[in-house]
C-alpha positions in Angstrom: 42.9 -31.4 -41.9 42.2 -32.1 -38.3 45.8 -32.8 -37.5 47.3 -30.1 -39.2 44.7 -28.0 -37.2 46.0 -29.3 -34.0 49.2 -30.6 -34.4 50.6 -28.6 -37.1 48.9 -25.4 -36.0 48.0 -24.5 -40.1 43.9 -23.5 -40.4 43.1 -24.3 -43.9 40.2 -21.5 -43.8 39.1 -22.6 -47.0 37.3 -26.0 -48.0 35.6 -26.2 -51.0 34.8 -28.9 -53.7 37.6 -28.1 -55.6 39.9 -28.3 -52.9 39.1 -32.2 -52.0 40.6 -34.8 -54.4 41.8 -38.4 -53.5 44.4 -41.0 -54.7 45.0 -44.1 -54.5 47.1 -45.4 -51.5 50.0 -48.3 -51.5 46.7 -51.1 -50.9 44.5 -49.9 -54.3 41.7 -48.0 -51.5 41.2 -43.7 -51.8 43.0 -41.5 -49.7 41.4 -37.8 -49.0 43.6 -35.1 -49.8 42.8 -31.4 -49.1 44.9 -28.9 -51.3 45.0 -25.7 -52.2 46.3 -24.6 -48.8 47.0 -20.6 -50.2 44.8 -19.0 -48.2 45.8 -21.0 -45.0 47.4 -19.3 -41.7 49.3 -20.1 -39.1 48.2 -20.3 -35.6 51.0 -17.6 -34.2 50.3 -15.9 -37.7 50.3 -11.9 -37.0 46.7 -11.7 -37.6 43.2 -11.8 -35.2 41.4 -14.7 -37.1 38.8 -12.3 -38.5 39.3 -12.2 -42.2 36.5 -13.6 -44.2 38.1 -15.9 -46.3 36.3 -19.4 -47.9 34.0 -20.3 -50.9 30.3 -18.6 -50.4 28.5 -22.1 -50.6 30.3 -23.7 -48.6 30.9 -21.2 -45.4 29.8 -21.7 -42.1 26.3 -19.8 -41.4 28.1 -18.1 -38.9 29.9 -16.5 -40.9 28.0 -15.6 -43.6 25.7 -13.9 -40.8 28.7 -12.2 -39.1 29.4 -10.4 -42.2 26.1 -9.3 -43.0 25.8 -8.0 -40.0 29.5 -6.3 -39.9 30.2 -8.5 -37.0 33.9 -9.8 -35.9 33.8 -13.9 -35.6 36.8 -15.6 -34.8 37.3 -18.7 -37.6 37.5 -21.4 -35.7 38.1 -24.8 -36.4 34.1 -25.7 -36.7 33.8 -23.2 -39.5 35.9 -25.6 -41.5 34.2 -29.0 -40.4 30.5 -27.4 -41.6 32.1 -26.0 -44.5 32.9 -29.8 -45.2 29.5 -30.7 -44.2 27.7 -28.4 -46.8 30.8 -29.7 -49.4 29.6 -33.5 -49.0 26.1 -32.4 -49.1 26.5 -30.5 -52.5 28.5 -33.6 -53.6 26.1 -36.0 -52.6 
């Protein structure tokens, strides 16, 4: 996720429990995989990054608050990171 955001300039914008998978690597150790990139955008896309996308139980609180109060908040990397935190908390 970090590499796609920083190097590839592709922003996932919708981490959820169903979007996390794993596979076994060549050495037999699990490798995490983030799938379902249909809501992803690129950094140079023709949008302002203000659209609300995500799975409600895992969305960043700042994005949820902005939706309730009608505010405009740009979707940032930390919002996806917070979503991952809520997913791991939910799973554990």
